[in-house]
C-alpha positions, 0 to 999 in steps of 0.5 A, a space after each residue: 500500500 502507498 504512503 498515508 493519504 487524506 480524503 474528504 467524505 461528504 456524507 449527506 443523510 436525511 436528518 443531517 449531513 457531515 464532511 469527514 476527513 479520512 486518513 488511510 495508512 498501510 494498516 488502518 483508517 482513521 476518521 475526523 469530523 470536520 463539519 456537521 449540519 442539519 438536514 431535512 425537508 422544507 415546505 415550498 408552495 405546499 410541497 416537500 423539497 430539499 434546500 439544495 443551495 444550503 446543502 451545497 453551501 454547507 458542503 463547500 464550508 466543510 471542504 474548505 475547513 478540511 483543506 485549510 487544516 490538512 492541506 494535501 487532500 487526495 480526493 473528495 467523494 460524495 454519498 447521499 440517500 437514494 431516489 431523489 434527483 435534480 433537473 438541469 436546464 440547457 445551461 446546466 443550471 438547477 431548475 428548481 429545488 429537488 423534491 423530497 421523497 416523502 412528498 405526497 405527489 407520488 401517492 397512487 403512482 404505483 397503481 398508475 404505473 401498473 396500469 401501464 405495465 404489469 407489476 410483475 413485468 416492472 419487477 422483471 425489468 428492474 429487480 427493485 422493491 416497489 416503494 412510492 418514493 422510487 424515482 420512477 414514480 416521482 418522474 411519472 407523477 411529473 409526466 402525468 401532471 404535464 410538468 413544465 419543469 420536466 419538459 424543460 429538463 435536459 439532464 437528471 442527476 441524483 442527489 450525491 452526484 448532483 453535489 459532485 456535478 456542482 463541484 467538478 462540472 461533470 454530469 453522471 449517474 453513479 451505478 449504486 445510486 442509479 440502481 435505487 431508481 427503479 429505472 435501471 435493469 439491474 441485470 445489465 446495469 443499464 437504463 431500462 428502455 422498456 421501462 422508459 417506453 412503457 411509462 413514456 418517460 424521457 430516457 434522453 435526460 438520463 446521464 452516463 452510468 459510471 462505476 464507483 472508484 472512478 476519477 470524475 475530475 477535479 474541483 472547477 477553478 471557480 469552485 476551488 477559488 470560492 472554497 479557497 483550496 486547490 483543484 482537488 480530485 473528485 472521485 465517484 464512490 458508492 454514491 448511495 449511502 447504503 452502498 458505502 456503508 455495506 462496503 465498510 462492513 468488517 466481515 470475515 470472508 469465511 463467514 456467511 453474513 447479512 448486513 443491516 444498515 441502521 439509521 432513518 431507514 433500515 436496509 437489511 440484506 446480503 451481498 450477491 454477485 448477480 441480481 436475483 429476480 424471481 417469484 420469491 424475491 418479488 413476493 417477499 419483496 426484495 430489491 436488487 440494488 447496485 453495490 461496489 465492485 460489481 456486486 448486488 445488494 439484495 435487500 429489503 427497505 424497512 422503515 427503521 428509526 424514522 418512527 423514533 426520530 419522528 416521535 422525538 421531534 413531536 415531543 420536542 415540539 410539545 416541550 420535552 426535548 429528550 436525547 436519543 440516549 435518554 429515550 433508549 434508557 427509558 425504553 430499557 425500563 419499559 415492559 416488553 411485549 406490550 403492543 404489536 405494530 407493522 413498522 412498515 405500515 403506510 400511515 407511518 410514512 409521512 412526517 408529523 404526529 407520529 405518537 398519535 399515528 401509532 396510537 391510532 394504529 393501536 386503536 384500529 387493531 384493538 390494542 391499548 394506546 401508549 402514553 409513556 414515552 419509554 414504552 412507545 420507544 420500546 414498542 417501536 424497537 421490539 417491532 423493528 426487531 420482529 421485522 428484522 427476524 422476518 427478513 432474515 428468514 426470507 433471505 435464508 429462503 432465497 439464498 443458498 445456505 444459512 446466515 451465520 451472523 448479522 453485521 449492523 452498521 451505521 448510527 443505529 448500531 450504537 443502540 444497545 437495546 435494539 441490537 440485543 432485541 435483534 439478536 434475540 429475535 433473529 437468533 443470530 449473533 449480532 456484530 455492531 459497528 462501525 457507526 461511521 460505516 458510510 463515511 468509511 466506505 466512501 473513503 475506502 472507494 476513494 483509496 481504491 480509485 487512487 490505487 492505494 488499496 487493491 480491492 474491497 477485501 483489502 478495504 474490509 481488512 483495514 476496517 477490522 484493524 481499525 475498529 472493535 465492534 460489539 457483539 450480542 448473542 441471543 438471550 434465552 428465548 424462554 425469558 423473552 416474550 418479544 422473541 420471534 422464533 426462527 421458522 
């Protein structure tokens, strides 16, 4: 391996964004947080949007701080959530702020799409799990509304790649991010002409697909001058944050493992060499999203800690600002097995009034409402663990061989209670960490692009050398009323 190098990871999440510095040496990778900022939807003219100019300003601020403090930077890589995009005009300018995936314009769009192409056929052409926030339904809603913005658009760029575009000036679609759209044939890694034709969507606005580990270019002269740094290389990483997180799973190559990227969303799956598109994956359903180094992430999107985050926001509005650590502490003291909810129920999808929504669900299913905050959080966590157990069983039904352990990465890996509940429910050993997996995976692919590391296996060895994950073993099922026994 080459000498120590420094990289900047721009990691944009649905709740916050940060600019991290990664230092990669022969045997370790170290992280330092340079700049953190809040993120979330803003309401503009009755629609939920992302404040993209503010995001770009924060990103540039972070890059400037890192460059000023550390000087020699080998690369910049950007990752973000999937499916959302910006539309550019003839002059390469952003026409309007990108829509937020929770905006209501996609309500009913899955049904509209299935009128144009049978559901099973859509899945056959894409291999992607049906979710109303997918890019295909965002575009279809615009087309059905005769959107003047869509008519004006000359290029579509997904969020992380949109940031890179405004840094380096090159439009592209990185493979892992493009693969979340339900517009790509995951068997070929190319835009699905059948989908675009049946939906009457403009395939000509889609950019070239490139692979993670590609050198895109450098900061433009104007951007470098604005930031106050040199023309630092911009590198394509796993632009989808989950792809970067999975790249950083410190898995032993000798074990059969599944991953859970735990945050606002829970993304649970296995790494496979090829897309698996069949009746079982359609029925469960599973999605085939692009991974780094030509892999496929066969996974399921689960609502995740969004429910806890929304409860916390609502309680804060009502005058009680409790930290996540305090909420978890209260949940640990609460009773187990008090309620059953489907964490993926559509009524939990939109923001606002989450405790009331959960109690409405409980009332509709003949269960007692919950007034205690710790009890509410415990019910959410227990039912997340139930969903994880169900998903593990389904994965084992689809892929050959069993699963030895579950690696939990991302911010949710720091929740000891949820990790233990997950071990209990799944009956699997749980290995938790690193919490900063997305930024680490981002940096690993930059090191891959510069030739500092040779492949993903070497990168994961670095992660194992650089962190000490916590392990959780299943507790006695006889003492755990909330346990879902494996089939």
